[in-house]
N, C-alpha and C positions, 0 to 999 in steps of 0.2 A: 243488343236490344234494338227493337224496331224504331226507326226515326219517327218522332212525333210531329205531325204536321197539323196545324190548326187552320181552319178555313174561317176567316172573318172573326177570329177570337172565340169561335164556338166549339162544337164537338170535333173530335179528331176524325179526319177523313181516313177511314180504315182501308179503302181501296188504294189510295195513294201511299199509305204506310206499307201496304203489301208490295206495291210496285217498287218502292225504294229498297225494301228488304230483298226483293227479287233481284234488283241490280247488284246489291252487295253479294248475294248468293252466286250470281254469275261471275262476278269479279273474283271470288274466292275459289269456286269449284268448276268454272267453265259451264258451257251449255250442256255438255254430256253429263256432268255431275250435278246438274240443277235438281234440287230437291224441294218440292212443295212443302213437305213435312218440316224441313229445317226452316223454311221461310215462315211458316205458321208458328213454329216454336219461338222464333226470334221476335215475333210480334205478340206472343202471348195469346194466340187464338187457336181454336181447334183446327184440325186438318180440313174440315169442311168449309171453313171460312174462305180460303182462296177459291174453292170450287164454286161457291156462291157468287163471287165477284167475276170469275174468269172462265168458268166451265172446267176446262182441263189444262194440261201442261202447255199445249200449243196456244190456247187462248190466253194463258198467263204470259207466255213469251211475246205474243202479239201485242198485248197491252203494254208490256215493258217497252217494246220498240216504238209503239205509238206515243208513249209518254216522252221518250227521248226525241222523237220526231217533232212533237209539239214544242218542246223547249227550243229546238233548233229553228223551227219555222217562225216562232215569235221573234227570234233575233234577226232572221233574214228579212222579215217584213219591216222591222225597225230600220235596218240598213237601207232597204229600198226606199223608204220614206226620206231618209237623210241624204241619199245619193242623187236625188233629182232624176231627170229623165235620161241622162247619159247611160247607155247600156254598158259601156266600158267601165265607167265609174261604179256602176252597180256590181259588175262582175268582180272588180278589184276589191270593193268594199266587203262583199259577201265572202270572198276568199280569205281576206285578212280576219274577218270575224270568225270564220270557221277554224282558223288556226287558234284564235283565242278561246273558242268554244272547246276545242280538244284539250288545250293546255289547262284551262280553268275547270274542266269537268272530267278529270281522268277516269272517274268511275263510270262514265258513259262510253268510254272507248271500247270496252269489251262488248258492248251492245252494238256499237257501230260496226265493229269488225267481226261480229258473231258469224260463225259458220256452222250450220247444222243441216245436213242433206235432207233429212226428213222434214224439218221445218221449212227450209228454203223451197221445197217443191210445192208447198201450200201457201206460204206467206211472202214470197219473194217481192211481190208488189208493195207490201207494207214497208219493207226496207228501202225500196227504190224511191220513196217519197222524199227522203233526206236530200237527195241531189237533184230532184226534179226542177226546182226553181233555177238553180245554177245552170243546169244543162239547157233549159229553155233560153236563158239569157245568152249563153255562149252561142247557141244555134242562131238566135236572132241577130246578135252582133256580127257573127261571121257572114251571115247572109247579107247584112246591111253594107258590109265593106267588100263583098264579092269574093270571099275566101272559099276555096273548094272544100268538099267534104273531107278529103284527106288532110288538109291543113287544119280544119276544125277538130278532127280527131286528135291530131298531134298537139294542138293548143290545149285541148281538154286534158290530155295526158300530162303535159308539162305543168300545167297549173295545179293539177291534183298532186303531182310529185312534189312541187314546191310547198303545197299546203301540208302534206303529211310529213315531208322531210323537215320543214321548219318546226312543226309541232313536236316531232321526235327530238330534234336538236335542242329545243327549249326544255323539253322534259328531262333529258339526260344531262343537262348542264353544259352542253357544247356551245350553246348560245345563251347569253343573258336575256331573260324574258323582260324586256323593257320597251318603252315607247320607241326608242331609237332603233332597236333591232326590228320591231314590227314595221317601222317605216322602210327599212331595207327590204323586208319581205314584200311590202306593198309595192315598192319601186320595181322589184324583180318580177312580180306578177304583171304589173302594168307594162313593163318593157317587153314582155313576151308577146304582147299584141302589136308591137311595132316591128317584130321580126317576121321574115317571110315564112 
């Protein structure tokens, strides 16, 4: 059944219902098996309803990615406000928040990791938005401390590996998902910026 989302206690927002059902569809069947018909059925609407909101399959997938991007962007902006003006604190804070976002929203992972050659050729920039803020912060920080481009690329790789590795280890139970372990992740990411 389609998730019921109420906006301000009023009418159900059908567009968001369809997006949430689309996320579930991708989690169950992948991008290649994505069926607008099944999404419509799960929401109890006609097959024309998704077309009304999104146009076609590509438009629907783009709306799903934009929805996930919006959820992540809201969390990033909150971390930026809480972290003050220190670029390094902002990078570390956003990195730890991304681990939490991945662990707490496993249904978004298939969207974040989605690979579809036909879709990517048209909408690759939509997916790039998710890491845009972090990449700008890392670039600005590295420039501010005189790191070379090669070192910046390596730092970005290591930080991303720490994020995805920690999320995977939390998810599969190798690490206990706790404040203490998140602090270890935070310290590991922060330490990376002390290394040459």
